C-alpha angles and dihedrals in degrees: 000000000000095000087062090058085060108025095095093051090053105036112025096098133115129296132188111276105280124227090223138013114286091243146354118253131200138152119234121223094261093051102265113142109224120201120185127187112186112216104168094173091063113077091206133082121211121194130189122193105193124182129182091250104115132135090279086076096051111124108249091249094045104059111172095029097120091046092051091045091053091052094056103040092096095038097095142333137204088274107031141037122234089258092052091050091049092048094049096051095039091051089066094040094249135127134230118185141156138196144149134234135180097295108021152011117239133194111196130200129186123177141147113271091250091057097047094110093056092043093052091047089056091044091052091051097051094043099043103031112024111165099201093208113213093233091055092046092052092046092051091048090057092047093050093047090051091049092050089050091051092047089062085074091063111083091196091056093046091049093046093053092049092047093052089052091053096042098046101029112188094355114111090248086071091067123079114255091227093048121217130296088254097047093046091049090060096054120109139191089255089058090052095047093051094045093049093047093048098045110027104071137124096266092055095044135099121187117197120191119190130175142037096000133098125232090250092051093047092048091051096044096045093041091052092055104030105021093089093051100123118240115237117252094230129047116257115257117253138213124240120239115263111273127209108301129225122295113292115282139186120220127187118200112193118223129162096244136138091222130048125219118217123194128179118185146166139167118279136164136285131224095286091069120079089223090066095079099053089039090056089052092046093050091051093050091048100044113347101118149316092321094051126115094243092051091051095046100040104032112021099037101034105018085223104134140042092209136004130181147163119205146161122234108195124189137170095261101032145344137229133213115203139184116191140175141171118216145148112291092242090059099051095106093046095048092046090053090052092051091052093043094051092046089055095044095055088060095046102043125047114244117246124258089246093054092047094047093048093050094048093044091052095048093046098039097048094063099090090059091052097057101037097118135052090242092057091048091051091050090048092051092050092047097051091045094049093050093044093238099137131237091273092061095108090059093045090048091056091051094047094047092046090051096054111118133198088255090055090052092050092047096053092040091059088049102044109017096062105136095215090059093061125094115219133216123184122190117189149074097307119161 
């Protein structure tokens, strides 16, 4: 799901030292990783079934296949129609949804504790015996194609797709998760069935359970429904990490707009690299909000842009670093020069104590708001498991962010915020 592509940017920040680990972890006999976070004060139970079956595994000639597959998992099983599934879960006030993002396909359940048995029965059905009815497949294809067509009206979306293609080159991260109208139109039920059978299997699956349930109860309930899921005889194929992309390029996409969108991007590092922590601080100082350097230079001083940001986009197989701005078409060259100038300056001049303190305080202090629901905790557990970060990652993140110095910021800035290493995409009414 898409929220998985961003969850670690938003939530992996520090928390007060916990009295106990955030969750229990164990591996079932068939290879499923089970994560359980007991939250007895919450009368709900949230479950995530995540499999490594995201768009990164789409065949090159089947872009959008994972996304389509994720849309139809809950649209019928061997026992029930989509309408019967919807009626059953809605009758108890719960939700059962599925979707796919870059790295994985997730089926999500949320029910009251008293209705957990029914919810898990439905979850088992849609995960283990989806029917992928032709009528539902064709309906979802039309919906996705219409959404892709509408997205062409968003200059940010258009620019983001083009930038990913430049930054990642031939790597699957360079392709849009949703595919194109043409590629989606070629997909069939047979494509979905094969993809799901190849990729959604016990040894690619993580199940996170969060809420009013004990570890013993979760183990028994999940084991009863998923323990007999047969392990595949051969290991699932993987995807290589993104390698260095092609030489930097500039692409202009003409649109009849009153504003122009500018995006500069390059590959960076994800949370497994020690540079990630000072880079997160550096990116926030440069373009993390209304107190950032870019905001001050581009908006406050010059009144040149409606929005300006710098952000990291980490994923399992690669990470991106982006600077973006929206401005009047006549000011594109000036704003681009400011972005490049500020990127250079943060590597040449040490940041102030005030800038450093503000950035670290924000990243550390925002964590409680990022894990204030069972759903957010479940997403966090899946994310740290999938990236191999360990259940103590939130604590280590706090320590690493708190330990970032001005010298660390300057060091990573000279490594990653080098203007000539950024690709550039401009969307607007340029001559």
